[in-house]
C-alpha positions as CSV (number, residue, x, y, z in Angstrom):
1,M,-29.3,-23.1,7.2
2,M,-26.3,-23.8,4.9
3,T,-28.5,-23.1,1.9
4,A,-29.5,-19.7,3.3
5,I,-25.9,-18.9,4.0
6,L,-25.0,-19.4,0.4
7,V,-28.1,-17.9,-1.1
8,L,-27.6,-14.7,0.8
9,S,-24.2,-14.0,-1.0
10,L,-25.9,-14.5,-4.3
11,V,-28.7,-12.1,-3.4
12,A,-26.2,-9.5,-2.2
13,A,-24.2,-9.9,-5.5
14,G,-27.4,-9.3,-7.4
15,T,-28.2,-6.2,-5.4
16,S,-24.9,-4.7,-6.6
17,L,-26.5,-4.4,-10.0
18,V,-28.9,-1.7,-8.7
19,P,-27.2,1.7,-9.2
20,R,-27.8,3.0,-5.7
21,R,-24.7,3.3,-3.7
22,R,-26.3,3.6,-0.3
23,L,-28.3,0.4,-0.9
24,I,-25.2,-1.5,-2.0
25,E,-23.3,-0.4,1.1
26,T,-26.1,-1.3,3.4
27,V,-26.4,-4.8,1.9
28,A,-22.6,-5.2,2.1
29,V,-22.9,-4.7,5.9
30,V,-26.1,-6.5,6.7
31,V,-25.8,-9.6,4.7
32,P,-22.3,-10.7,6.0
33,L,-23.5,-10.1,9.6
34,V,-26.6,-12.3,9.0
35,Q,-24.4,-14.9,7.4
36,L,-22.1,-14.9,10.4
37,A,-25.0,-15.3,12.7
38,L,-26.3,-18.3,10.6
39,V,-22.8,-19.9,10.7
40,V,-22.8,-19.6,14.5
41,G,-26.2,-21.3,14.6
42,L,-24.8,-24.0,12.3
43,I,-21.9,-24.5,14.7
44,G,-24.5,-25.1,17.5
45,A,-26.2,-27.8,15.4
46,V,-22.9,-29.4,14.5
47,L,-21.8,-29.6,18.1
48,A,-25.1,-31.1,19.1
49,Q,-25.5,-33.6,16.2
50,G,-21.9,-34.2,15.0
51,Q,-22.8,-33.7,11.3
52,V,-25.5,-31.7,9.5
53,M,-26.7,-32.3,6.0
54,E,-29.0,-30.4,3.6
55,L,-30.2,-30.7,0.0
56,G,-30.1,-34.5,0.0
57,G,-26.5,-34.6,1.3
58,W,-25.0,-32.2,-1.3
59,L,-24.3,-29.8,1.6
60,A,-22.7,-31.1,4.8
61,A,-21.0,-29.7,7.8
62,D,-18.9,-31.3,10.6
63,G,-16.5,-29.7,13.0
64,L,-13.8,-29.0,10.5
65,S,-16.1,-27.5,7.8
66,A,-17.9,-25.5,10.5
67,L,-14.6,-24.0,11.8
68,I,-13.6,-23.0,8.2
69,A,-17.0,-21.5,7.6
70,L,-16.8,-19.5,10.8
71,V,-13.4,-18.0,9.8
72,T,-14.7,-17.3,6.2
73,A,-17.8,-15.6,7.4
74,G,-16.1,-13.7,10.2
75,V,-13.2,-12.3,8.0
76,G,-15.7,-11.8,5.2
77,A,-17.9,-9.6,7.4
78,A,-14.9,-7.7,8.6
79,A,-13.7,-7.1,5.1
80,A,-17.1,-6.0,3.8
81,I,-17.6,-3.6,6.7
82,H,-14.1,-2.2,6.4
83,S,-14.6,-1.8,2.6
84,I,-17.3,0.9,3.1
85,G,-14.9,3.5,4.5
86,Y,-11.9,2.3,2.6
87,L,-13.5,2.4,-0.8
88,R,-15.0,5.9,-0.1
89,E,-11.6,7.3,0.7
90,D,-10.0,5.4,-2.1
91,L,-12.5,6.8,-4.7
92,R,-12.1,10.3,-3.2
93,G,-8.3,10.0,-3.6
94,R,-8.6,8.9,-7.2
95,D,-11.0,11.8,-7.9
96,L,-13.4,9.8,-10.2
97,D,-16.5,11.3,-11.6
98,R,-19.9,10.3,-10.1
99,G,-20.7,7.7,-12.8
100,S,-17.3,6.1,-12.9
101,G,-17.2,5.9,-9.1
102,L,-20.6,4.2,-8.9
103,R,-19.6,1.7,-11.5
104,D,-16.5,0.9,-9.5
105,V,-18.5,0.5,-6.4
106,Q,-21.0,-1.9,-8.1
107,R,-18.1,-4.0,-9.6
108,Y,-16.3,-4.1,-6.3
109,Y,-19.2,-5.3,-4.1
110,G,-20.6,-7.6,-6.7
111,L,-17.3,-9.5,-7.0
112,L,-16.8,-9.3,-3.3
113,H,-20.0,-11.2,-2.6
114,L,-19.3,-13.8,-5.3
115,F,-15.8,-14.3,-3.9
116,V,-17.2,-14.9,-0.4
117,F,-19.9,-17.2,-1.8
118,S,-17.3,-19.4,-3.6
119,M,-15.2,-19.6,-0.4
120,L,-18.2,-20.5,1.8
121,L,-19.2,-23.2,-0.7
122,V,-15.8,-25.0,-0.2
123,P,-16.3,-26.1,3.4
124,L,-20.1,-26.5,3.1
125,S,-20.1,-28.8,0.1
126,N,-20.1,-32.5,0.6
127,S,-18.8,-33.3,-2.9
128,L,-15.1,-33.4,-4.0
129,G,-16.2,-32.2,-7.4
130,V,-18.2,-29.2,-6.1
131,V,-15.2,-28.3,-3.9
132,W,-13.0,-28.2,-7.0
133,I,-15.5,-26.1,-8.8
134,A,-15.8,-23.7,-5.9
135,I,-12.1,-23.2,-5.6
136,E,-11.9,-22.5,-9.3
137,G,-14.8,-20.1,-8.7
138,T,-12.7,-18.2,-6.1
139,T,-10.1,-17.6,-8.9
140,L,-12.7,-16.3,-11.4
141,A,-14.2,-13.9,-8.8
142,S,-11.0,-12.6,-7.2
143,V,-9.0,-12.1,-10.4
144,F,-11.0,-9.1,-11.3
145,L,-10.6,-7.8,-7.8
146,V,-6.8,-8.2,-8.0
147,S,-6.9,-6.1,-11.3
148,Y,-9.4,-3.7,-9.7
149,Y,-7.1,-0.6,-10.2
150,R,-6.4,-1.6,-13.9
151,T,-2.8,-0.5,-13.6
152,R,-0.1,-2.3,-15.5
153,E,1.2,-3.9,-12.3
154,A,-2.3,-5.0,-11.3
155,L,-3.1,-6.5,-14.7
156,E,0.2,-8.4,-14.7
157,A,-0.5,-9.7,-11.2
158,A,-3.9,-10.8,-12.3
159,W,-2.7,-12.7,-15.3
160,K,0.0,-14.4,-13.2
161,Y,-2.6,-15.3,-10.7
162,V,-4.9,-16.9,-13.3
163,I,-2.1,-18.8,-15.1
164,I,-0.5,-20.3,-12.0
165,G,-3.8,-20.9,-10.3
166,S,-5.2,-22.6,-13.4
167,V,-2.2,-25.0,-13.6
168,G,-2.6,-25.8,-9.9
169,I,-6.4,-26.4,-10.2
170,A,-5.8,-28.7,-13.2
171,L,-3.4,-30.8,-11.1
172,A,-6.0,-30.8,-8.3
173,L,-8.6,-32.1,-10.7
174,F,-6.3,-34.9,-11.7
175,G,-5.8,-35.8,-8.1
176,T,-9.6,-35.8,-7.6
177,I,-10.0,-38.1,-10.6
178,L,-7.4,-40.5,-9.1
179,A,-9.2,-40.5,-5.8
180,Y,-12.4,-41.5,-7.7
181,Y,-10.4,-44.3,-9.4
182,A,-9.1,-45.5,-6.1
183,A,-12.6,-45.9,-4.8
184,V,-14.1,-47.7,-7.8
185,P,-13.0,-51.2,-6.7
186,V,-14.9,-50.6,-3.4
187,L,-17.9,-48.5,-4.4
188,G,-18.3,-49.3,-8.0
189,F,-18.3,-47.0,-11.0
190,S,-21.4,-45.1,-10.0
191,F,-21.2,-43.5,-6.6
192,D,-21.6,-40.0,-5.1
193,L,-18.2,-38.4,-5.0
194,N,-18.9,-37.2,-1.5
195,W,-16.6,-36.8,1.5
196,S,-19.1,-38.7,3.7
197,S,-19.2,-41.7,1.3
198,L,-15.4,-41.9,0.8
199,T,-14.5,-41.4,4.5
200,A,-16.5,-44.5,5.4
201,V,-14.4,-46.7,3.1
202,A,-11.1,-44.8,3.3
203,P,-9.1,-47.7,4.7
204,R,-10.1,-49.9,1.7
205,L,-9.0,-47.4,-1.0
206,D,-6.2,-48.4,-3.3
207,P,-3.0,-47.2,-1.4
208,D,-0.8,-46.8,-4.5
209,V,-3.4,-44.7,-6.3
210,M,-4.2,-42.6,-3.2
211,R,-0.5,-41.9,-2.6
212,L,-0.3,-40.5,-6.2
213,A,-3.6,-38.7,-5.8
214,F,-2.5,-37.0,-2.6
215,L,0.7,-35.8,-4.3
216,F,-1.3,-34.1,-7.0
217,I,-3.7,-32.7,-4.5
218,V,-1.0,-31.1,-2.4
219,V,0.8,-29.6,-5.4
220,G,-2.5,-28.5,-7.0
221,Y,-4.4,-27.1,-4.0
222,G,-1.1,-26.1,-2.5
223,T,-0.7,-23.7,-5.3
224,K,-3.8,-21.9,-4.2
225,A,-2.8,-22.2,-0.6
226,G,0.6,-20.4,-1.3
227,L,2.9,-23.3,-0.4
228,A,6.4,-22.9,-1.8
229,P,7.6,-23.3,-4.5
230,M,4.1,-22.8,-6.0
231,H,3.6,-19.5,-4.1
232,T,4.9,-17.1,-6.8
233,W,1.5,-15.6,-7.7
234,L,0.8,-14.7,-4.1
235,P,3.1,-11.7,-3.4
236,D,2.0,-10.0,-6.7
237,A,-1.7,-10.5,-6.2
238,H,-1.8,-9.5,-2.5
239,S,0.3,-6.4,-3.3
240,E,-1.9,-5.1,-6.1
241,A,-5.4,-5.8,-4.8
242,P,-7.4,-3.3,-2.7
243,S,-6.4,-3.9,1.0
244,P,-9.8,-5.4,2.1
245,I,-9.5,-7.9,-0.8
246,S,-5.9,-8.7,0.2
247,A,-7.2,-9.5,3.6
248,L,-9.7,-12.0,2.1
249,L,-7.0,-13.5,-0.2
250,S,-4.7,-14.1,2.6
251,G,-7.0,-14.7,5.5
252,V,-9.7,-16.8,3.8
253,L,-8.8,-18.0,0.3
254,L,-5.6,-19.8,1.5
255,N,-7.7,-21.5,4.2
256,A,-10.2,-22.7,1.6
257,A,-7.4,-24.5,-0.4
258,L,-5.9,-25.8,2.9
259,Y,-9.3,-27.2,3.8
260,A,-9.3,-29.3,0.6
261,I,-5.8,-30.6,1.4
262,L,-6.9,-31.5,5.0
263,R,-10.0,-33.3,3.7
264,F,-7.9,-35.4,1.3
265,Y,-5.5,-36.0,4.2
266,T,-8.3,-37.8,6.1
267,L,-8.9,-40.0,3.1
268,T,-5.3,-40.8,2.4
269,V,-3.9,-41.6,5.8
270,P,-6.2,-44.6,6.5
271,A,-5.2,-46.0,3.1
272,V,-1.6,-45.2,2.9
273,G,-0.4,-44.6,6.4
274,V,0.7,-41.5,8.1
275,A,4.5,-41.8,7.4
276,D,4.4,-41.1,3.6
277,V,1.7,-38.4,3.9
278,G,3.5,-36.7,6.8
279,A,6.8,-36.7,4.9
280,L,5.2,-35.0,1.9
281,L,3.5,-32.3,4.0
282,L,6.7,-31.8,6.1
283,G,8.8,-31.2,3.0
284,F,6.4,-28.5,1.6
285,G,5.9,-26.9,5.0
286,L,9.6,-26.5,5.8
287,L,10.4,-25.2,2.3
288,S,7.6,-22.6,2.7
289,L,9.1,-21.5,6.0
290,L,12.6,-21.2,4.6
291,V,11.4,-19.3,1.5
292,A,9.4,-16.9,3.5
293,A,12.2,-16.2,5.9
294,L,14.7,-15.5,3.1
295,F,12.4,-13.2,1.2
296,M,11.2,-11.3,4.3
297,L,14.7,-10.4,5.2
298,R,15.2,-8.3,2.1
299,Q,11.7,-7.0,1.4
300,N,10.9,-3.4,0.7
301,D,7.1,-3.6,-0.1
302,Y,5.0,-3.9,3.0
303,K,2.1,-5.6,1.3
304,R,4.5,-8.1,-0.3
305,L,6.0,-8.5,3.2
306,L,2.5,-9.5,4.5
307,A,2.1,-11.8,1.5
308,Y,5.4,-13.7,2.4
309,S,4.1,-13.9,5.9
310,S,1.2,-15.8,4.6
311,V,3.6,-18.3,3.0
312,E,5.2,-18.7,6.4
313,H,1.9,-19.4,8.2
314,M,0.7,-21.9,5.6
315,G,4.1,-23.6,6.2
316,V,3.5,-23.7,9.9
317,I,0.0,-25.2,9.5
318,V,1.2,-27.9,7.1
319,V,4.2,-28.8,9.3
320,A,1.9,-29.0,12.4
321,T,-0.4,-31.3,10.4
322,A,2.6,-33.4,9.5
323,F,3.6,-33.7,13.2
324,G,0.1,-35.3,13.6
325,G,-1.7,-36.4,16.7
326,P,-4.3,-34.3,18.6
327,L,-1.6,-31.8,19.6
328,G,-0.4,-31.2,16.0
329,M,-3.9,-31.0,14.6
330,T,-5.0,-28.6,17.3
331,A,-1.9,-26.4,16.7
332,A,-2.7,-26.4,12.9
333,L,-6.3,-25.3,13.4
334,L,-5.4,-22.6,16.0
335,Q,-2.7,-21.3,13.6
336,L,-5.2,-21.2,10.8
337,V,-7.7,-19.1,12.9
338,G,-5.0,-16.8,14.4
339,H,-3.4,-16.2,11.0
340,A,-6.8,-15.2,9.5
341,L,-7.5,-12.7,12.2
342,A,-4.0,-11.2,12.4
343,K,-3.4,-11.0,8.7
344,S,-6.7,-9.3,7.9
345,L,-6.1,-6.8,10.7
346,M,-2.7,-6.1,9.2
347,F,-4.0,-5.6,5.7
348,F,-6.7,-3.3,7.0
349,A,-4.2,-1.1,8.9
350,A,-1.8,-1.3,5.9
351,G,-4.6,0.0,3.7
352,H,-4.9,3.1,5.9
353,V,-1.1,3.7,5.5
354,L,-1.4,3.3,1.8
355,L,-4.2,5.8,1.6
356,R,-2.2,8.4,3.5
357,Y,1.4,7.8,2.3
358,E,0.4,6.7,-1.3
359,T,3.3,4.3,-1.5
360,K,3.9,0.6,-0.6
361,E,7.7,1.1,-0.2
362,I,8.9,0.5,3.3
363,D,11.8,3.0,2.9
364,Q,9.3,5.8,2.1
365,V,7.0,5.2,5.2
366,S,8.0,6.3,8.6
367,G,6.3,7.9,11.6
368,V,3.0,6.2,11.1
369,I,2.3,6.4,14.8
370,R,2.5,10.2,14.5
371,A,0.5,10.6,11.3
372,L,-2.1,7.9,12.0
373,P,-2.0,7.1,15.8
374,A,-4.8,4.5,15.8
375,S,-3.6,2.8,12.5
376,G,0.0,2.8,13.8
377,A,-1.1,1.2,17.0
378,F,-3.1,-1.5,15.2
379,L,-0.2,-2.0,12.8
380,L,2.1,-2.7,15.7
381,L,-0.4,-4.8,17.6
382,G,-1.1,-6.9,14.4
383,G,2.7,-7.3,13.7
384,L,3.3,-8.6,17.2
385,A,0.4,-11.0,17.0
386,L,1.4,-12.1,13.5
387,T,4.9,-13.0,14.4
388,G,3.8,-15.1,17.4
389,A,4.7,-12.7,20.3
390,P,2.9,-13.4,23.6
391,P,0.2,-12.9,24.8
392,F,-1.5,-13.3,21.4
393,G,-3.2,-16.4,20.0
394,L,-0.5,-17.3,17.4
395,F,2.1,-17.6,20.2
396,V,0.0,-20.4,21.7
397,S,-0.5,-22.2,18.4
398,E,3.1,-22.0,17.4
399,L,4.3,-23.2,20.8
400,T,1.8,-26.0,20.6
401,A,3.1,-26.9,17.1
402,L,6.7,-27.0,18.4
403,T,5.6,-29.1,21.4
404,A,3.9,-31.5,19.0
405,G,7.1,-31.8,16.9
406,F,9.4,-32.5,19.8
407,S,7.0,-35.0,21.5
408,S,6.3,-37.0,18.3
409,G,9.9,-37.5,17.2
410,F,10.3,-34.6,14.8
411,G,12.9,-32.8,16.8
412,P,15.2,-31.7,13.9
413,A,12.2,-30.4,11.9
414,A,10.9,-28.6,15.0
415,L,14.3,-26.9,15.4
416,I,14.2,-25.7,11.8
417,V,10.7,-24.3,12.4
418,L,11.9,-22.5,15.5
419,A,14.9,-21.1,13.7
420,C,12.8,-19.8,10.8
421,L,10.3,-18.2,13.2
422,V,13.1,-16.4,15.0
423,V,14.5,-15.1,11.7
424,I,11.0,-14.0,10.5
425,F,10.3,-12.2,13.8
426,I,13.5,-10.2,13.6
427,A,13.0,-9.4,9.9
428,F,9.3,-8.5,10.1
429,M,9.5,-6.4,13.3
430,G,12.6,-4.7,11.9
431,H,10.6,-3.5,8.9
432,L,7.6,-2.6,11.0
433,N,9.7,-0.7,13.5
434,R,11.0,1.6,10.7
435,M,7.5,2.2,9.4
436,V,5.7,2.8,12.7
437,F,8.4,4.9,14.4
438,G,10.9,7.4,13.1
439,R,10.6,10.9,11.7
440,L,7.3,11.9,10.0
441,P,7.9,13.2,6.5
442,A,7.1,16.8,6.1
443,D,4.6,16.2,3.3
444,V,2.4,13.7,5.2
445,A,-0.5,15.2,7.1
446,R,-1.5,14.1,10.6
447,G,-4.8,12.7,11.7
448,E,-6.9,9.6,11.0
449,R,-9.4,9.5,8.2
450,P,-12.8,10.0,9.8
451,R,-14.6,7.8,7.2
452,V,-12.5,4.7,7.8
453,G,-14.2,2.3,10.2
454,W,-12.4,0.8,13.2
455,I,-14.8,-1.9,14.4
456,P,-13.3,-4.8,12.4
457,L,-9.7,-3.9,13.6
458,G,-10.7,-3.6,17.2
459,A,-12.7,-6.8,17.1
460,E,-9.9,-8.8,15.5
461,G,-7.3,-7.4,17.9
462,L,-9.5,-8.3,20.9
463,L,-10.0,-11.9,19.6
464,L,-6.3,-12.4,19.1
465,L,-5.7,-11.3,22.7
466,V,-8.5,-13.6,24.0
467,L,-7.2,-16.6,22.1
468,G,-3.8,-16.0,23.6
469,L,-5.1,-15.9,27.2
470,S,-7.7,-18.6,27.1
471,I,-9.8,-20.7,24.7
472,P,-13.5,-19.9,25.2
473,G,-15.5,-23.0,25.9
474,P,-17.7,-23.2,22.8
475,F,-14.8,-22.4,20.5
476,G,-12.7,-25.0,22.2
477,D,-15.5,-27.5,21.6
478,L,-15.5,-26.6,17.9
479,V,-11.8,-27.0,17.6
480,H,-12.0,-30.4,19.3
481,A,-14.8,-31.4,16.9
482,A,-12.6,-30.3,14.0
483,V,-9.6,-32.3,15.3
484,R,-11.9,-35.4,15.5
485,A,-13.0,-34.8,11.9
486,L,-9.3,-34.9,11.0
487,G,-9.0,-38.4,12.5
488,A,-7.2,-37.4,15.7
489,S,-9.0,-38.5,18.9
């Protein structure tokens, strides 16, 4: 099943080489939906068996990896479906000739499928080395999507993304090598560098080496996850990429890097203890929240505003992990899922605004609810969900994280988190209020674009509402399985 999930992305990427636009678009819709169905089937097997392995143990899935795969496949399917209408309107607006437009379509969908493939490989791989390769693969696939429009700003953002991401991934490689070195006295020089092998002997790993390894892992993979102060590539890349790609960068790519950190967390805590590990995560998490709050106060680019919101949410997830215990881990995972849904919804809606207003400047956008009634409504709904307003899912996860902080002796840190969340809510909703309401500029036409699809936005909005009101039974079982995989009973 896991093999089929991965192979489908490669088949879809190969199909993009065929110069038939309708075929490419059909595959872009069908394949992600089939992958999503297969991931749901994989979740059923994981809940029944605890862990599923394929290809001689090279591919493996437990509760945590199944949850990340579900988010990846779900947001990936939403982005692919939304790309059909978005790309048609975008190409129409750029007035490209037929040949150039087809080449752009082929390049876009080919890279999109490779990007999703590399992100799915991260949670489904059982090897630390393959995870590292897959995360590097996400950079190679997505950098050409960041520079898709080939403008000076897009090329600059792509180069910045490559350089900073490459430094981070090099540090993560060194952390991986140190983890191997820490296991040599226990497993010998020749052993499979697999999560399953290392988890079984985690309490016996060299604590001093693992402490240093985890530092390199947090800094290295934290660069890809957008943790401050390694986040500087993120606002530029998210701002310049096509909006469906921005949704994947924010809603899925960051989660893939966080997944690697969480896996190393489960190896490091038994060897080192939770105090040192928690202190490191808490420091990076609080710094990310503070940086996001400060930059969002004075932001005038709505796509960069959403990018700094990602820095905020990564901070909340890491802080909740640092709080620890079943409550903190549950909060972290619910925050991860809620952020992926809300952020992709916001980028989809922001893409509609960009197509109509042809600017990313907040000061030049007003009256969206009048020009684009449905897009304006989704933008407002997504903003409320993203900032943790009730009754949406992120309100529940953030409240749970604060409860975990106060109940586990991290009261001052929880107060800092609460203060940052309040500042971010005021800043974000202030910017959004000016965009959605206000006077409609005379040169902006009214009416939604008929070719832009609404199914992904409606589905994600509904899921955010459902997660705020109740946790469906099977999804709750999956979250509990993921919490157990993180070492919390």
